[in-house]
RODRENBA-619809 format. One record per residue (C-alpha): residue in one letter; x, y, z. Coordinates in Angstrom, 2 decimals, padded with zeros to 5 digits, m for minus. Layout:
REM RODRENBA-619809
> type | x | y | z
> A | X | Y | Z .
...
***
This chain:
REM RODRENBA-619809
> type | x | y | z
> M | 138.04 | 051.94 | 090.76 .
> R | 135.58 | 052.69 | 093.54 .
> P | 132.02 | 053.31 | 092.38 .
> I | 130.67 | 056.82 | 092.68 .
> R | 127.78 | 056.99 | 095.12 .
> L | 125.15 | 059.64 | 094.48 .
> P | 123.61 | 061.30 | 097.54 .
> E | 120.24 | 060.00 | 098.68 .
> P | 117.26 | 062.35 | 098.51 .
> P | 116.81 | 064.13 | 101.82 .
> S | 114.34 | 062.64 | 104.28 .
> P | 110.93 | 064.32 | 104.63 .
> T | 111.92 | 065.68 | 108.02 .
> M | 114.82 | 067.58 | 106.46 .
> G | 112.71 | 069.25 | 103.77 .
> V | 112.67 | 067.97 | 100.21 .
> P | 114.11 | 070.12 | 097.42 .
> E | 111.84 | 070.57 | 094.43 .
> I | 114.16 | 068.49 | 092.24 .
> F | 113.18 | 065.37 | 094.20 .
> E | 109.44 | 066.14 | 094.17 .
> G | 108.58 | 066.27 | 090.51 .
> G | 110.81 | 069.15 | 089.52 .
> A | 110.44 | 072.90 | 089.60 .
> Y | 107.74 | 072.73 | 086.89 .
> S | 105.24 | 071.16 | 089.33 .
> V | 105.34 | 073.87 | 092.01 .
> I | 102.94 | 076.84 | 091.95 .
> R | 104.60 | 079.94 | 093.35 .
> R | 102.36 | 082.77 | 092.08 .
> A | 098.77 | 083.59 | 091.22 .
> V | 096.77 | 085.88 | 088.98 .
> V | 093.47 | 087.22 | 090.31 .
> I | 090.92 | 088.37 | 087.72 .
> G | 088.19 | 090.59 | 089.14 .
> N | 085.33 | 092.64 | 087.79 .
> G | 085.61 | 095.68 | 090.07 .
> S | 083.09 | 094.30 | 092.56 .
> P | 084.59 | 094.21 | 096.07 .
> G | 082.47 | 091.17 | 096.91 .
> S | 083.79 | 089.14 | 093.98 .
> E | 087.41 | 090.21 | 094.27 .
> N | 087.40 | 089.64 | 098.03 .
> Q | 086.52 | 085.98 | 097.39 .
> C | 089.45 | 085.53 | 095.01 .
> I | 091.94 | 087.21 | 097.31 .
> G | 090.61 | 085.24 | 100.28 .
> L | 091.27 | 081.96 | 098.47 .
> V | 094.74 | 083.09 | 097.37 .
> R | 095.48 | 084.07 | 100.97 .
> A | 094.32 | 080.67 | 102.27 .
> L | 096.68 | 079.00 | 099.76 .
> G | 099.65 | 080.99 | 101.10 .
> L | 100.08 | 083.18 | 098.02 .
> S | 098.81 | 086.49 | 099.38 .
> D | 102.13 | 088.22 | 098.69 .
> K | 102.62 | 086.47 | 095.34 .
> H | 099.59 | 087.51 | 093.31 .
> V | 098.75 | 090.16 | 090.72 .
> L | 095.27 | 091.66 | 090.33 .
> Y | 093.83 | 092.07 | 086.84 .
> R | 090.42 | 093.55 | 086.24 .
> V | 087.80 | 093.23 | 083.52 .
> T | 086.46 | 096.76 | 083.08 .
> R | 083.38 | 098.01 | 081.28 .
> P | 082.70 | 101.44 | 079.79 .
> R | 080.84 | 103.59 | 082.29 .
> G | 078.60 | 106.63 | 082.34 .
> G | 075.57 | 107.59 | 080.30 .
> I | 073.97 | 104.86 | 078.23 .
> N | 076.64 | 102.37 | 079.35 .
> E | 074.83 | 101.92 | 082.66 .
> W | 072.01 | 100.25 | 080.67 .
> L | 074.31 | 097.93 | 078.70 .
> H | 075.81 | 095.77 | 081.46 .
> W | 073.75 | 092.80 | 080.31 .
> L | 075.89 | 092.61 | 077.14 .
> P | 079.08 | 090.50 | 076.97 .
> V | 082.05 | 092.71 | 077.86 .
> S | 083.70 | 092.51 | 074.42 .
> L | 080.46 | 093.49 | 072.63 .
> H | 079.82 | 096.26 | 075.14 .
> K | 083.26 | 097.78 | 074.46 .
> K | 082.80 | 097.57 | 070.68 .
> L | 079.41 | 099.25 | 070.93 .
> D | 080.89 | 101.97 | 073.15 .
> N | 083.64 | 102.63 | 070.61 .
> L | 081.03 | 102.88 | 067.85 .
> I | 079.01 | 105.39 | 069.90 .
> R | 082.14 | 107.45 | 070.51 .
> L | 082.94 | 107.51 | 066.77 .
> I | 079.40 | 108.62 | 065.96 .
> R | 079.76 | 111.44 | 068.46 .
> I | 083.04 | 112.52 | 066.86 .
> Y | 081.56 | 112.73 | 063.36 .
> S | 078.30 | 114.31 | 064.54 .
> R | 080.15 | 117.19 | 066.20 .
> R | 082.05 | 117.99 | 062.98 .
> G | 085.16 | 119.27 | 064.60 .
> K | 083.46 | 121.05 | 067.51 .
> L | 084.83 | 118.59 | 069.97 .
> G | 085.26 | 118.92 | 073.67 .
> P | 087.12 | 116.24 | 075.61 .
> L | 085.50 | 112.85 | 075.17 .
> P | 084.65 | 110.77 | 078.24 .
> L | 087.23 | 108.16 | 079.16 .
> E | 086.50 | 104.53 | 078.34 .
> N | 085.78 | 103.70 | 081.97 .
> G | 083.51 | 106.65 | 082.51 .
> G | 085.89 | 109.40 | 083.57 .
> G | 084.93 | 112.01 | 086.09 .
> G | 086.37 | 110.03 | 088.96 .
> S | 084.36 | 106.85 | 088.29 .
> S | 087.50 | 104.84 | 087.57 .
> V | 089.37 | 105.75 | 090.73 .
> G | 091.83 | 103.01 | 091.59 .
> L | 091.93 | 101.44 | 088.13 .
> A | 095.27 | 103.03 | 087.28 .
> S | 097.00 | 100.68 | 089.70 .
> V | 095.16 | 097.58 | 088.40 .
> L | 096.04 | 095.85 | 085.13 .
> E | 093.37 | 095.41 | 082.48 .
> A | 092.64 | 091.71 | 082.06 .
> D | 093.81 | 090.46 | 078.66 .
> A | 093.68 | 086.70 | 078.07 .
> K | 096.44 | 086.63 | 075.44 .
> Q | 098.77 | 088.74 | 077.56 .
> I | 098.28 | 086.48 | 080.61 .
> V | 098.74 | 083.35 | 078.48 .
> T | 102.00 | 084.72 | 077.03 .
> M | 103.26 | 085.52 | 080.52 .
> A | 102.34 | 082.04 | 081.80 .
> R | 104.15 | 080.33 | 078.92 .
> Q | 107.26 | 082.51 | 078.99 .
> T | 107.76 | 082.20 | 082.75 .
> Y | 106.80 | 078.52 | 083.09 .
> E | 110.35 | 077.12 | 083.09 .
> K | 111.57 | 079.66 | 085.63 .
> D | 108.52 | 080.05 | 087.89 .
> G | 106.43 | 076.94 | 087.27 .
> P | 102.66 | 076.80 | 086.64 .
> L | 100.40 | 079.81 | 087.12 .
> L | 097.33 | 079.73 | 089.35 .
> V | 094.46 | 081.80 | 087.91 .
> V | 091.53 | 082.69 | 090.19 .
> A | 088.57 | 084.60 | 088.75 .
> S | 085.14 | 085.61 | 090.02 .
> G | 082.13 | 087.34 | 088.53 .
> R | 080.17 | 087.03 | 085.27 .
> D | 082.40 | 089.41 | 083.33 .
> T | 085.51 | 087.31 | 084.04 .
> I | 084.17 | 084.01 | 082.68 .
> S | 085.23 | 084.46 | 079.05 .
> I | 088.73 | 085.68 | 080.03 .
> A | 089.37 | 082.85 | 082.50 .
> S | 088.07 | 080.14 | 080.18 .
> S | 090.16 | 081.50 | 077.29 .
> I | 093.31 | 081.36 | 079.43 .
> R | 092.70 | 077.71 | 080.22 .
> R | 091.91 | 076.87 | 076.58 .
> L | 095.08 | 078.54 | 075.30 .
> A | 097.53 | 077.46 | 078.02 .
> S | 096.09 | 074.37 | 079.71 .
> E | 099.59 | 072.89 | 080.29 .
> N | 100.83 | 076.01 | 082.07 .
> V | 097.89 | 077.15 | 084.20 .
> F | 095.34 | 075.95 | 086.74 .
> V | 092.14 | 077.99 | 086.41 .
> I | 089.59 | 078.38 | 089.20 .
> Q | 086.27 | 080.13 | 088.64 .
> I | 084.49 | 081.33 | 091.79 .
> Q | 080.69 | 081.66 | 091.54 .
> H | 078.71 | 079.53 | 089.14 .
> P | 079.46 | 080.25 | 085.44 .
> R | 075.95 | 078.99 | 084.54 .
> S | 077.07 | 076.51 | 081.87 .
> Q | 080.00 | 074.48 | 080.48 .
> L | 081.76 | 073.90 | 083.79 .
> N | 084.46 | 071.91 | 081.99 .
> R | 085.94 | 075.19 | 080.73 .
> F | 087.69 | 075.46 | 084.12 .
> D | 089.94 | 073.21 | 086.18 .
> L | 087.84 | 073.88 | 089.28 .
> V | 084.62 | 075.77 | 090.02 .
> I | 083.94 | 076.97 | 093.58 .
> T | 080.36 | 078.05 | 094.21 .
> P | 077.75 | 078.09 | 097.01 .
> R | 075.30 | 075.18 | 097.23 .
> H | 072.40 | 077.56 | 096.77 .
> D | 073.59 | 078.30 | 093.22 .
> F | 072.18 | 074.85 | 092.38 .
> Y | 068.83 | 075.63 | 093.98 .
> A | 067.18 | 075.66 | 090.53 .
> L | 067.65 | 071.86 | 090.35 .
> T | 065.78 | 071.15 | 093.60 .
> P | 062.17 | 069.90 | 093.59 .
> Q | 061.09 | 073.04 | 095.48 .
> A | 062.52 | 075.30 | 092.79 .
> Q | 061.08 | 073.22 | 089.96 .
> E | 057.62 | 073.65 | 091.45 .
> Q | 058.02 | 077.44 | 091.50 .
> V | 058.78 | 077.72 | 087.78 .
> P | 056.34 | 076.85 | 084.94 .
> R | 057.47 | 073.71 | 083.16 .
> F | 057.91 | 075.45 | 079.79 .
> L | 060.56 | 077.71 | 081.39 .
> H | 062.66 | 074.91 | 082.92 .
> R | 065.01 | 074.69 | 079.95 .
> W | 065.88 | 078.39 | 080.34 .
> I | 066.77 | 078.19 | 084.03 .
> T | 070.44 | 077.63 | 084.85 .
> P | 072.25 | 075.64 | 086.01 .
> R | 070.84 | 072.68 | 084.12 .
> E | 073.36 | 070.08 | 085.31 .
> P | 074.17 | 068.92 | 088.86 .
> P | 077.69 | 069.56 | 090.20 .
> D | 080.35 | 067.11 | 089.05 .
> R | 083.64 | 066.13 | 090.71 .
> H | 085.47 | 069.33 | 089.82 .
> V | 082.85 | 071.56 | 091.48 .
> V | 083.53 | 072.59 | 095.09 .
> L | 080.37 | 073.49 | 096.98 .
> T | 080.45 | 075.96 | 099.85 .
> L | 077.72 | 077.11 | 102.21 .
> G | 078.48 | 080.83 | 101.90 .
> A | 080.91 | 083.19 | 100.20 .
> L | 084.70 | 082.99 | 100.44 .
> H | 086.49 | 085.88 | 102.16 .
> Q | 089.82 | 087.01 | 103.64 .
> F | 088.97 | 086.99 | 107.33 .
> D | 090.60 | 083.88 | 108.82 .
> S | 091.67 | 083.58 | 112.46 .
> A | 095.07 | 085.14 | 111.77 .
> A | 093.47 | 088.15 | 110.07 .
> L | 091.03 | 088.58 | 112.96 .
> R | 093.86 | 088.46 | 115.52 .
> S | 095.73 | 091.09 | 113.55 .
> A | 092.59 | 093.26 | 113.32 .
> A | 091.97 | 092.88 | 117.06 .
> A | 095.44 | 094.27 | 117.75 .
> A | 095.15 | 097.05 | 115.16 .
> W | 091.78 | 098.27 | 116.49 .
> H | 092.48 | 097.65 | 120.19 .
> D | 092.70 | 101.30 | 121.22 .
> E | 089.36 | 102.18 | 119.62 .
> F | 087.28 | 099.15 | 120.59 .
> A | 088.70 | 097.87 | 123.89 .
> P | 087.37 | 100.83 | 125.96 .
> L | 083.80 | 100.57 | 124.58 .
> P | 081.05 | 099.40 | 126.96 .
> K | 080.12 | 095.77 | 126.32 .
> P | 078.40 | 093.93 | 124.83 .
> L | 079.22 | 095.47 | 121.45 .
> L | 076.54 | 094.94 | 118.80 .
> V | 077.56 | 095.58 | 115.19 .
> V | 074.76 | 096.26 | 112.70 .
> N | 075.64 | 095.73 | 109.01 .
> I | 073.16 | 097.12 | 106.49 .
> G | 073.41 | 096.16 | 102.82 .
> W | 071.10 | 097.00 | 099.93 .
> P | 067.99 | 095.53 | 098.23 .
> T | 068.60 | 092.93 | 095.53 .
> G | 066.47 | 091.08 | 093.02 .
> H | 066.17 | 088.15 | 095.44 .
> C | 065.69 | 090.27 | 098.58 .
> R | 063.66 | 093.46 | 098.11 .
> Y | 063.09 | 096.02 | 100.85 .
> G | 062.98 | 099.75 | 101.48 .
> A | 062.13 | 102.25 | 104.19 .
> D | 059.63 | 099.80 | 105.69 .
> L | 062.40 | 097.39 | 106.68 .
> A | 064.49 | 100.30 | 107.96 .
> K | 061.63 | 101.32 | 110.29 .
> Q | 061.23 | 097.74 | 111.47 .
> L | 064.98 | 097.44 | 112.09 .
> T | 065.08 | 100.75 | 113.97 .
> A | 062.18 | 099.75 | 116.24 .
> S | 063.85 | 096.40 | 117.00 .
> L | 067.18 | 098.07 | 117.80 .
> L | 065.48 | 100.52 | 120.19 .
> S | 063.86 | 097.53 | 121.90 .
> I | 067.17 | 095.80 | 122.64 .
> L | 069.32 | 098.85 | 123.45 .
> A | 069.01 | 098.23 | 127.17 .
> S | 070.91 | 094.93 | 126.80 .
> C | 073.71 | 096.54 | 124.75 .
> G | 076.74 | 098.47 | 125.90 .
> T | 077.51 | 099.87 | 122.45 .
> V | 075.86 | 099.69 | 119.02 .
> R | 077.90 | 100.45 | 115.90 .
> I | 076.04 | 100.77 | 112.61 .
> Y | 077.82 | 100.15 | 109.30 .
> F | 076.16 | 101.09 | 105.99 .
> S | 077.29 | 099.61 | 102.69 .
> S | 078.34 | 102.06 | 100.00 .
> R | 075.22 | 100.88 | 098.12 .
> T | 072.71 | 101.24 | 100.95 .
> P | 069.81 | 103.33 | 099.56 .
> E | 069.43 | 106.78 | 101.08 .
> K | 065.78 | 106.06 | 101.86 .
> V | 066.98 | 103.25 | 104.15 .
> S | 069.90 | 105.03 | 105.80 .
> K | 067.89 | 108.24 | 106.42 .
> V | 065.31 | 106.43 | 108.55 .
> I | 067.97 | 104.81 | 110.72 .
> V | 070.11 | 107.93 | 111.10 .
> K | 067.09 | 110.06 | 112.02 .
> E | 066.00 | 107.71 | 114.81 .
> L | 069.35 | 106.57 | 116.22 .
> A | 072.09 | 109.10 | 115.46 .
> D | 071.54 | 111.08 | 118.68 .
> N | 071.46 | 108.04 | 120.98 .
> P | 074.58 | 108.00 | 123.21 .
> K | 074.96 | 104.22 | 122.86 .
> V | 074.94 | 104.34 | 119.05 .
> Y | 077.79 | 105.16 | 116.67 .
> I | 077.13 | 105.35 | 112.92 .
> W | 080.17 | 105.05 | 110.67 .
> D | 080.57 | 108.18 | 108.54 .
> D | 082.15 | 106.41 | 105.55 .
> Q | 085.55 | 107.94 | 106.30 .
> E | 088.78 | 105.96 | 106.27 .
> P | 089.96 | 103.83 | 107.91 .
> N | 087.13 | 101.37 | 107.28 .
> P | 086.33 | 099.66 | 110.61 .
> H | 084.86 | 096.47 | 109.10 .
> M | 087.71 | 094.18 | 110.16 .
> G | 087.73 | 095.76 | 113.61 .
> H | 084.00 | 095.06 | 113.87 .
> L | 084.50 | 091.39 | 112.99 .
> A | 087.26 | 091.05 | 115.58 .
> W | 085.66 | 092.96 | 118.47 .
> A | 081.89 | 092.52 | 118.10 .
> D | 080.04 | 090.39 | 120.63 .
> A | 077.10 | 089.92 | 118.24 .
> F | 075.91 | 090.99 | 114.79 .
> V | 072.67 | 092.12 | 113.19 .
> I | 072.82 | 091.91 | 109.38 .
> T | 070.27 | 092.56 | 106.66 .
> A | 069.41 | 089.38 | 104.76 .
> D | 070.51 | 090.57 | 101.30 .
> S | 074.29 | 090.13 | 101.72 .
> V | 075.71 | 086.61 | 101.48 .
> S | 079.22 | 088.05 | 101.89 .
> L | 078.55 | 090.02 | 105.10 .
> I | 076.69 | 087.11 | 106.67 .
> S | 079.41 | 084.61 | 105.68 .
> E | 082.11 | 086.79 | 107.20 .
> A | 080.20 | 087.20 | 110.46 .
> C | 079.45 | 083.46 | 110.67 .
> S | 083.18 | 082.72 | 110.38 .
> T | 083.63 | 084.24 | 113.87 .
> G | 081.37 | 081.76 | 115.69 .
> K | 079.59 | 084.70 | 117.40 .
> P | 075.82 | 085.29 | 117.47 .
> V | 074.46 | 086.47 | 114.11 .
> Y | 070.92 | 087.83 | 113.88 .
> V | 069.43 | 088.31 | 110.40 .
> M | 066.91 | 091.00 | 109.52 .
> G | 064.48 | 090.49 | 106.64 .
> A | 065.15 | 086.86 | 105.67 .
> E | 061.40 | 086.34 | 105.21 .
> R | 061.60 | 088.79 | 102.27 .
> C | 064.18 | 086.69 | 100.42 .
> K | 063.19 | 084.34 | 097.63 .
> W | 064.64 | 081.73 | 095.30 .
> K | 068.24 | 080.70 | 096.05 .
> L | 068.82 | 083.37 | 098.71 .
> S | 065.95 | 081.91 | 100.73 .
> D | 067.66 | 078.52 | 100.47 .
> F | 070.92 | 080.05 | 101.77 .
> H | 069.19 | 081.36 | 104.90 .
> K | 067.42 | 078.05 | 105.46 .
> S | 070.78 | 076.23 | 105.42 .
> L | 072.29 | 078.64 | 107.95 .
> R | 069.32 | 078.32 | 110.32 .
> E | 069.45 | 074.53 | 110.15 .
> R | 073.11 | 074.65 | 111.23 .
> G | 072.37 | 077.00 | 114.11 .
> M | 074.54 | 079.78 | 112.69 .
> V | 071.89 | 082.51 | 112.48 .
> R | 068.67 | 083.52 | 114.17 .
> P | 065.98 | 085.98 | 113.06 .
> F | 066.24 | 089.45 | 114.61 .
> T | 062.94 | 090.20 | 116.33 .
> G | 063.73 | 092.95 | 118.84 .
> S | 063.17 | 090.67 | 121.84 .
> E | 066.79 | 089.45 | 122.10 .
> D | 069.09 | 089.87 | 125.08 .
> I | 072.40 | 090.77 | 123.42 .
> A | 074.27 | 090.01 | 126.67 .
> E | 073.19 | 086.38 | 126.28 .
> S | 075.81 | 084.75 | 124.09 .
> W | 075.51 | 081.61 | 121.97 .
> S | 077.89 | 079.95 | 119.53 .
> Y | 078.31 | 077.33 | 116.80 .
> P | 081.21 | 075.83 | 114.81 .
> P | 082.49 | 078.80 | 112.74 .
> L | 081.84 | 078.75 | 109.01 .
> N | 085.13 | 077.71 | 107.42 .
> D | 084.38 | 077.70 | 103.68 .
> T | 087.58 | 079.43 | 102.55 .
> A | 089.98 | 077.03 | 104.29 .
> E | 087.95 | 074.01 | 103.16 .
> A | 087.93 | 075.27 | 099.56 .
> A | 091.70 | 075.81 | 099.73 .
> N | 092.13 | 072.19 | 100.82 .
> R | 090.08 | 071.04 | 097.84 .
> V | 092.27 | 073.13 | 095.54 .
> R | 095.39 | 071.43 | 096.95 .
> E | 093.80 | 068.01 | 096.38 .
> A | 092.94 | 068.87 | 092.77 .
> L | 096.47 | 070.14 | 092.15 .
> S | 097.91 | 066.96 | 093.66 .
> E | 095.87 | 064.84 | 091.23 .
> R | 097.59 | 066.75 | 088.45 .
> G | 101.02 | 066.29 | 090.02 .
> W | 101.27 | 069.93 | 091.10 .
> R | 101.42 | 071.58 | 094.51 .
> I | 101.48 | 074.99 | 096.16 .
> R | 104.89 | 075.98 | 097.41 .
> P | 104.76 | 075.89 | 101.24 .
***
């Protein structure tokens, strides 16, 4: 009897079926994104998922808080406690009205404040764990990517309950117990508190209360800025989509992105006046100036700029109407001016390799000051003074944090015997 010869596994050049590479259970084909409703946080998650090739294979869940009234003062509470307290307040209102009830506010605030939430699933750790376990044999492991303080307890619970079925990534520093996650991706400046400069700024008796308390270990991926969705392919697509609007504009095109004051970067109408004066000084070297306000830009800031520049024929101020031109700005701008408060806006602009001028960095403190120092040392940004010639271009190696973080994710998965399906 002639022996039966089994076929050899295909060569790498022919493409290797999953059965020869550790089985179907080692291949990640889908992802869950857990957000907190903040565009900045969710954009980082979706950017990483996109860089891993799973942009069309992910589901967005969201951790929501009660909104409206007293709830706006309770965001410092853990989400679960906040929701319980909100339910208690609602019950008290019911009994206090003694049957004279009008419609109660919705859990998420009602009155239009929860627009868009109907199409997003509420994040529930047990539900996601059940889904990961039940679909493991058919679809393989589940990648979970979360960002923002409110998502930490959900993401860590998923890993604790289904560690054999999931790979959990937390973006932005969770402040403590990093081993609750398979991987943590966070900017270097989140560890600023451990530097000698930071230690000198804080009284010694407060050191034990400042986080983080431990340096990054091997499962922490450090980036320079924030992750985002705008890779070269996205910019090429945006350039084509916005061609008809931006191609005819006189060059050079200067895009001005204005954010909002934060705890680490405070400013008001004074900075707006300084920015306006500087823009008027460099208008002669610009073909077109397009100004983009954040949805959270204070009115006292925007009013100053609109009053001084809205009637200038070279200046266009976005009116907050759809479509949002942000991606078109990134693709077509010749240079950027950005207020120093926004790590996300600056990171996105620096990924283009084009000139980025920062307004107000001298007002930043603590870790945000360290972020700007790192960018200046790498030649990625310059201060905006009003003496620039926008027609004079300069460049640097584009910031590539998202792609580099995606490579680190693949390496970590490989150590576990898993991989992302190509």
